[in-house]
N, C-alpha and C positions, 0 to 999 in steps of 0.2 A: 270810899265807898263799896266802887267794884271790886277793889282788893280785899278788904273788910271780907265782902258777902264771898267769894272766893274762898278764901282761907276759912271761915266759916266751914262753908260745904265739903274742903278738902278733909278735915278734921271729923267732921260727923261720917264722912264716909271709910274714915281710914281705921286699922284693925285697930281695937284697945291697948295692944301692947305698944303699936308704935306712937298713939298719942301720951303714951305714962312716957316712952324712951325722949318725946320732944321738951316733956315738960321735968325731967331730972336733972341733976346734976351732973358731968362727967363721972368717972367712965362712961357712965349708959350700961352699964352688964343688962345683957339679954339671954334669957334662959328659952331653948326653942327644941324643938324633936326634928329628927332627920328627914330631911327634903319639904320639910314643912318651913315657909316662909316667914324670915325676921327680917322685921324693917325698923331703921335706925334713921330716925328725924332729926336733923340738925334746924336750930334758929337762927338769923342773922342778925346783929345789931345793924348793920350797914342796908340803905335802902338801894337798891339799884332804878333807874328810870323803864329797863327791856331785862327784867329777870331770865329771862327767855334766852335771851341771843345776850349778854351780855355776861353771864357766870355759866361754865363750864365747870363742874365735881366730879372728882370718882372718891371711889374708897377701895386702898391698896390693903387686901386681906390675908392674912398668912394662917394657914389650913393645919391642921392637927398632926398632918405628915409633913409641915414645912414647905407645902405648894403652895404658889400665892394666885391673886387672883387681881386683877384690876376689873374693878367695878363700876360703870358708871351712873351716877346719881341723877333727878328730875327735881324740878322744880314744884313744888307741892302746893305752893298759894303764897301770896302776900311774902313773909319772909323767913318760909319753910324749905326746904331743901331734905330728900328720903335720899335712903337706898338700901337697897334690897339682896337678900341674900338667903341661899337655901345649899345643904348639903349631905349628902348619906354619908360624910365621914364628923365620927363623935369625938367630941372634946373639946378643948379649947382653942376660937378660933381669934388672933388680935387684927385690929382694924383700923387705920389710919389713913384721915383723907387727904387728898392732893387738889386745891381749888384754881381754877384760872388768877382767881385773886388774889395773890400771895399775903396781901396785905390785910385780909379778912380772918380773925381768929377764929370768930366763930365758925366759919368753913372752912380754914384751911389748917393743917397739922393737927385737926383734933382725933384723938384715940380712943378707942374702949375695945372691950373684950364681948364675943356670944358662947353660952356655953350651947354647944347642941349633945341632946342626949337622943337614947335610942327611941326611936317611934313605936309606940304602943300600939294604934288602934289598928282598923282594919282597910282603910282606903289604900289600895293596891298601890297609886303614883306616890304616895308616901310611906309605903311597906317595903316597896320595891324600887322606888325613882323613878324620877325621868326617863321617857322615853328616847334610843338612840338606833342605828341602822346596826343591825348586829353583823355577826364576824364574815357572815357567809354571803354578805351584801345580798342578801333576798328577801328579809323580812325586819320587821322590828320587832326592840327587846327593852326590859326594863335597864335599870342601869345596874341591876344587881345579877340580870342574864337572863331575869323570865320574862318568858317571852311575851310581846304586845298583839295581842291583835286589833289589827285599825278596822273599824267599823265605823266611818265619820256621819255627821249631816252636814247637811249644806244651810247655816244659815246666816247668810251671805248679810242683810240687814239686822241681826239680831240685836245690835246696842242703841237700836235707837227707839224714840219713845213711844214709837205705836205699839211695840211687844212692852207692856208695862213690868216694871218691876215683877210683879207677881205674877204674870203671863211668862216673865223668863225662867222664873222658880219651876211652874207648874209645866212647862216645854222639857224642862232639864230634868225633874223626873218623870218625864213620860219616859224621856228614850232612854236615860239609865233603867229603866223597866225594861224596856222594849230592849236591849242588851248591847246601847251604842256604847263606844267609847271613845270618840271624840267628835269635834264642831270644830266646823270649817265658818269664823265670821271674820267680815272687815273690821278693821279698825282704822280710817281712814276713807279717800273716796268711795262712792258707793256705783257700783254698776247701773246703770240706765237711768242715772239722773246728772243734772247739772253740779259743777264742784261745793259750792254753795248753798245749795238750795235748803229749804226748811225741813225736807225730811230727812236731811241728813243728822238733824239734831236729836238728843237725849235730853233728859230730864234737866242736865246743866246747860245747854244751850250746844253750839258746835265744836268742834275740837279749836279751832283755830280762828282767828279774828282778823288774818289777812292772807290773802293767797298764795303769799312763797312763805305760807307756815313760819313766821316770823314771831305772830303773835299767838301764843297758846293759851287755852284754856284750860286751867286745872280742875274748874268742875265739872265740865264735860268727861274728864278722866278720870273725876273719882269715884263717879257712876258706870264708866266702864270699869273699873278697877274693882267693883262691888259684883259684877256680872262676872268678869273672868276669874275670879278667886270662888264665886260660888261654882265655877262650870269644875275646877280643879276639885274644891271639896267637895263635889257629887261625886267624885271618880271619872270623871271626863276631860281628856286633854282638848285645850285650846287650840285651835289651828289659825295663828294670825294671821291675814292678809294683810296688807300695811295699804291700799287701794288698788282703787282697777285703771288699769292701761288704758282701756277701751274707753276712748272719749277725752283720752291726751289729757291727760290728770300729771301726769309726767313735764309735758310739755309744759303745762299751764303755771306749775307751781315752780318748777324748775330743778336739776340738781340737786342743788345746794337746800334744797326747803324739804325736799325727801329724805335727803340724809339727818336733818335736824330730826324728820318726825320719824325716822325709825330707829336715830339716838334717843328718842324719848321713848319708842317701844322696848326696846331693846333693857332701858333704865328700870321701866318699869316690870314687864314681863320676861323678863330673861331669867327672873330665879324660879318661876314656876318651871312645872314641866310640861314645857309648851312646844310648837311646831311652827317656824317661819315661813310663810308665804309670800314671798316678796313682792310679788305684784300678781292683780287677775288680770286674766286674758292680756299678758303684756308681755314681751320680751326686744331684744335688740342688745344694742350696743351700753349705751343708758341703764338698762334695767339691770344689767348685768353689773356694771360700776355698783349699783346699788345693792344690790345681791353681795358684792367683794367689800364692800362697805360695813355691812351688816354682819357678814364673816368675821372680819378683824373687829369688830365694836364687841361683839357678844363676848364676853368669859366663858360663858361655859358650853357656846360652841352645839346650842340646840341643831335635832337637824332642820334642814332650808331646802324650798325648792320654788318654785315658778308657776304657777299656776296660768296654765299657756293657753293659745287658741288649738294649738294639738299635743306638742309634747315640749314638759320642760325643756330636754336636753336641746330642742331644735331652737328652743325660746332662745337660749344664753348663747354667747359667742364662745364663754368659756365654760364646761362642763364642772370644773372644780368646785364652782361657787355654789354648787349644789348635792346636796346628799340623797336626793331620793329624784326618781323620775314620776310627775306627775300628768297625766294625762285629761285633756277633755274630748270626748268623741261625739258633741254633737246631738241634738237635741231633734225630735221628730218622733215617728212611732217604729214599730217591728223593724222596717227597711236598717233604722240608725242604729236600732239594739241589737239587732244582729252584726251589726260592721266593727261593732264594738270591741268584739273578743279577737277578732284578727290584729285592730291594732294595738291590744295589749300584747298579744304573742310576739307580735313585732316588735315593740319596746322590749319584753323581755330578753330576748335574742341578739341586743345589743350589748357590745360590749364596749369598755370596762364595764363588768356587771353594778347591779345598780339595782336597790328595790325600786318597782314600779308598782301603780295603783291607778283607774281611775278618780282622778276627784271631780270631774263633774260628767256625768251623762244625761241620759232622758230623763227628765225629773217627769216622778208619777204623776199621771193627771195633768202634766204643763201642757196649756193649749187644748188640753183634751184629748193626752195621747200619750201610749206608753205606762198602761196600766199594769197592776200589781203581776201579772206573767209576764208582762216585758221586763220588770223587776228583777224575779227572779232568774229568767232567762242571764240576766246580763252579771248578776250576782256568782251566781253558778260557774257558768263558763268562764267568767277573769278568773276568780279565785284556782279553779280546778286548769287552770291554765298557766300559771305562775304566781299571780297578783298577791302583792304584799298586803293587799287591804282593799276594799271598798268603800267609796262613798257615795250614801244615796240624798238624792233631795226630791221635795215633791211640791206642786202648786200651793203657794200660800205661806210656806214656812219661810223658804229662802229669801222671798221677800218682805217677808213679817207682817204682810195684810192683815190689816183691820176694815168691821163692815165700813163699805164708804171712800176708803182709803187706800187701793192695791198697792200702794207704791213700788211704783215701777209707769214708765213714760218708752213706748206705748203700753197699755193694759193690756197685756197676756192673760191674765188668769185675774177673775174675781174672788178667788177662793181665798178665805181668810186664815189664819195659820192654825187656828184651832180645830177646821175643818181639815185641813192637808196633815196636821198631826196626827189624826186619827186615819189616814188611808190604809190599805191593806198590807201595803208592800212592804212596810217599814216593821209591820208584824213578824212577814216572813224572813226577810233577810236576818231578824233577829233568832229569829229558830233555825234556820239554816248556817248563823254564827255559833250557836248553842249544839248543833249538832259538832261542828269539824273540834269545837273547840274537848270532843270527847280524846281526842286520840291527838295523837303528838303534831296537828296542823303544820307546824312551822318546818318538820323534815318533809313536808311533802313535796315531789315533784311532779311538773305535769308527764302525762304516760299515753298521751293519743293510741299507740300501741295497744292498749288494755282492752278498745272497745269499738264499736264500728264507727265508720263517718258519722258524722253529726252528733256524736255524744263527745262528753268530754269527762274525760278521767283523771286524775292524779292521787296521789297516795305514797305508801312505802311498800318495796317489794318486799314479799312473803310476808308483811305484817297487817297491811290493809290499805284498801283498795277503793277509792271514793268516783261513782259515775253517774255523771246525769246526764239523762233520758230527755231532753226538749220535747216539748209534745208536737204530736205529730195529728195527720186527720184523725177525724174520730172512726168508731167502731177501729181501731187498731190498738189490741190489746198485746201486741208482741214486746217480748223482753227483749232488751237491747243483745247484742253480740258478743260474748267475750275473747278477748283474745289472750293470748300467754300466758295464760293461769299458770304458774306454778305446778308440778305435778306433784300428786298426793302433799297436797298440803292441803289440810281440814278447811274450810272458808266458815263461817260463819255468816250468813246472810239475811236480809232485811232491806225492802223497800222502805224510803222514808218520804213523804210525803210532803215536798216542798210547803205547799197551801195550808197545811194544817197543824206540823209535826208528829201527824202521827205514824206509825210504823208499823207495817205487815209483814211477820217473820214467814221466813222460808226455810227454814232451817240450813242444812250443811250443804253447802257445795265441794265436791272435790274431781279435781282434775285427775283421772285414772286412768290417762291413756287413751289410745285409739282404740275402737269396738273388739278388734282383733282381744284383748289383750284378755278379755275372760275366756274364749275360748282358746286362744293361743297353748299349746304344750299340751290340750286335752282333744285336739284333733287326731283322729285315728289314721291307718293306713288309705290309700287313695283306693276308693270305691268303684272309680271308673274315672276315665280320662279320653280325650279326643281332641286331635290335632289337626281334624277336618283336611289334612293330605290324600286319604284315599275316597274312593267312590261309595264305598260301601256305609249306605246312609238308616243302613235296618234299626240301629236303635233308637233312633227319634222319628217322630211323629207329628205333624203340625196338624195343629187345632186351630188355626187360624189363616193368615193369607200362608202361599209355600213357601218353601224356603231349598235353597242349592247349596252345595259344596262346591267351592269355587278356590282356587288357588289358596290351600289352605285355610282356609274361612268358610262359616257358617252364612249366608246370607240372607240376610231377610227384608220387605216393606214392612209398609206400615198395615199393623193387625197381625203380626205376626206373633204366635203364641208357639214353639216350637220343642217340642217335651221330651225328656229323654225316658226312656220304656224299661229300662232295665232297673232303676233303681227306685224305691219308692221307701222312706223313713220317715218317725217325724224330724228326730234330731239330724241335721246336717248343715254341710257348710262346702258352699258351690265356688268357683271364682271362674270368669272370663276375662280376654282381651276384649274388647270392644274401640269403636271410634266414639270421639267425642261433640261431634257435628248432629247426631242425632240420637233418641232416646235410646236408653239401655237397660235392660233391667235380666236381674237374676230369680226366677220365679221357686219356689219353695211352696210343697207341701199340696201339690196342684192336687185338685179331687176332677174338678169340669172348668169347662172355661167361664164359670161366673163364680168359683171358691177355688181361691188360690194367693198367698203371698207373694209378692214382688216387691225388689228391692231395687229402685232405679235412680238412674241420672235424668235429667232432662234438662238441654242448654235452651229451652225455652226460658225457664224460671231462674237457670244457675244452680240447682240445689238439688240435693240429695234426699231423698226418702223411703217411706215403706209403704205400703196398699196391704191393708187386710180386705180381698175383696172378698163378698157376701152376698150370693143371690142376685151377682150381676153389677150391685153397686158398691163402688171404692171407698167409700169415706172419707173420714179425716186425713190427710198427710200426715204419717207420726215419724217424729225427729227429725223435721225436716232441718237441715243443714243448707248453709249459701254454699257457692261454688262459686267464687267468682272468678280466679284464673284456673286453667285447666291447659294443658298440652292437647295434642290432637291425638294420641293414643294414651287410652285408658285402660284402668285392668278394675273388675268389677268383683268384689267378695263381699258375700250374702251368708247368714248363720242363724241358725232356730234351736231353740233347745226349749222346751217346755212350754212356757207360757212368755217366750223371751225371744227378742228376735233383734238383728242391729246388721248395718252395714258398711263397707268401707271402702272409697274410691281411690287411688294414684292415677300420676304420670309418670312416676319414676322420681319425680322432683319432689311435690306436693302432695299430703294426703289427706283429705276430708274423711270424715266419719260422721255417723248417726249416732244419741245416746242408744243407748238398752232402750228398747221399749216392750211393752206389754202389746200381744196379740190373743187376739181369740179363736183361730186357729190354731189348736195344738195337738192335731191329728194328725198317722202318718201320710204323707202324700210324693207325688213324683215331684222331677226340678227340671229347670230348663231355662229358656232364654224368648226374650220379651222386646218389644217394640211398636208400641202403641199407635200413636199419629205424629210424633216431632218427627222431622227430618223423612228424606225419601228413601234411604236404606241404612240397612246396620250391617256390621263386619263381625261375623265374634269368631276368636280365635282360645287353643288353648283352655280350652275348657276340662275344668280340674269338680269332682265332688267325693269329699269322706263324710265319715259320724264327727259329730263333733258334741262336746256336751260344756255348757256355760251356764252364766248366773251372775245378776250384780253382785255384785262385794258388799258388804253389809260394812259401816265402819262405826266405831262412838261406843258410850254407854251402854247399855241392855238392847245390844241389837240395832240401835236407831240407823236407819238405813241414809245415806247422806242423798244427794240431787246427785247425780252424778253426772261429770263431764267428760263428754270420751274422746276430746283430743283438743290443743292447743286453743282452737276455736270453737267456740259452741255457743248456743244462744241459751241468755237464762230464761228464768219461769215467767210467765204471763203476768204483765203489771197489774195493780188492781183494777184500773179502771183507765179511758184514752186520755191523758193529762201528763204533764210533765212530773218524772219521776225521780228521786234518788235512789240509787244503787249501792249497798253496803257491804262491803266483805271485809269481815275481820277476823283474823285469826283464831283458830279455836285453838286456846289454854291446852298444854298438857295436861 
């Protein structure tokens, strides 16, 4: 009676084409589209006491190009055995079975053909084929070379009956709509529960009836088949975990039992565009042996890895049994989220090169931690640090929780899967994926040198740059500091809100070189110079604390405002040597002690900028640029022309410069040197002044002005609000 029920369940859940094949006469011709799974069923006249253990069946397939595959078959219940096949190669495929019981003519030596035609639909997994590791060993791609963006979701217990078939379809549709491409699901012992607990059951019961996995339940796998097939038909890659290691399932089942289990999984799902995760929170010699067995058994060589306690590479004793490195970076709140990215970077740097991604990080709202902002941080931090993809997880979803039954012991979360399905983080990661897919993201490489410390940057030099600026303190609108931007390459720039997907256009950004570039070549012969090597100080007048000429230097203390009396014009450029241990400033357009321009360096802020001092008020710093490192001897150059002003600072090795800024002080005035309050004294030398003409360079159609970066390092425009942002620079096409 039990065998009859199992057979009926298997037939009801099998694809219609497979049922017809089982009832048809040899040679069971079957037509299928490329990459779509064909199932061939065979009915035995011979009865076995333990068919799962007594019979081992394979099909030897000769493909259109002459290559051969040896595909394992599985017991489907009663007298029914099946094998599944899929290929991107079109044409006729011939098959012949090989059975361990050579005396069974219904299973051994049976021959047939499959016709594979071109796929005509829109499902990317069928149109482009299953996924594999790309040639660069950094990302994944389909069989035809089309890049595959891994955005996974953790449904560890998604095959249990708590998540009903209707619920499974609802969750699948939701994740597909939000941009997910892969689902990590356990088909074997679950985490956080005993080996044969009732919670393991689906609509067909438990997968096995004996602790050593020697008694299979085809009804369970029939229902699992329907869900795996539905994921693929919906365009989602199933990443199947063979069982959870934490809890000792391998020790309880035994190595032989796990190999039986994995042969069953490979036979059932290997033809699908699938990924294998050998064990969850597993590792060591025996798990490595299981991985090697899967590698040898799977004729399709689907990508395989280990879900580890830390790193898949560290979990196995032989790295050749896995195709890519999966990380688990732990659970908790922001401290764990921030710590995930360095772990990803460390794994990315290992050799030989292997794709790496975080397969389990802080789940959103898991034990009331790691909410949407932490999810964004982990996604963007990892993706821009070289990750081949990213897997998200949500409380309620990963353990298929329903009202009254959370599905975990001890209870971490009373969140249901429907509640967890709607958390904002999963939407926002989908928005991030959608943005990256606008570009050739698979060519991206990490470029931390493109932005200030604390940001994450990646892209393609000369084509596109993507910079993630994590959230900082409140009331902080500062844009990220850009570094090493190519000279004279115009980039269209915008801020992307990773929480909403909205864009804030910035116009075009161009690195036009250091500030002297606008007025270099336009300076006139020197109007005045002073080496401060004589006693005559008649050309200068102190309007603040007294200065003195000493040892070829003009020395002043706090409050120094010393002005050259001989020159008074609007458009001038002045330079002077100074020390970097105190404030140093060049004064332009001096009218009185309360009204002038000053271009200054301050060691307290480690920055340069300009002040347009009016009526004794300093106003906002103009064109502020950080100067993180500078030598003890520096030279300042400042210039004003019309309504524009700028400055540059160099120590002979490094140069820093402000953008060209607009000022209100546009009338003729004198020049001088300055020290306000930082530092005990300043020593000026080699003072020079000349006329100068310059203006911001304009580029683009219809005279559109670029946002000019005036050096290889400059600050991007302010962010629209104090939160995390993604800055995108895409090269303007000619």
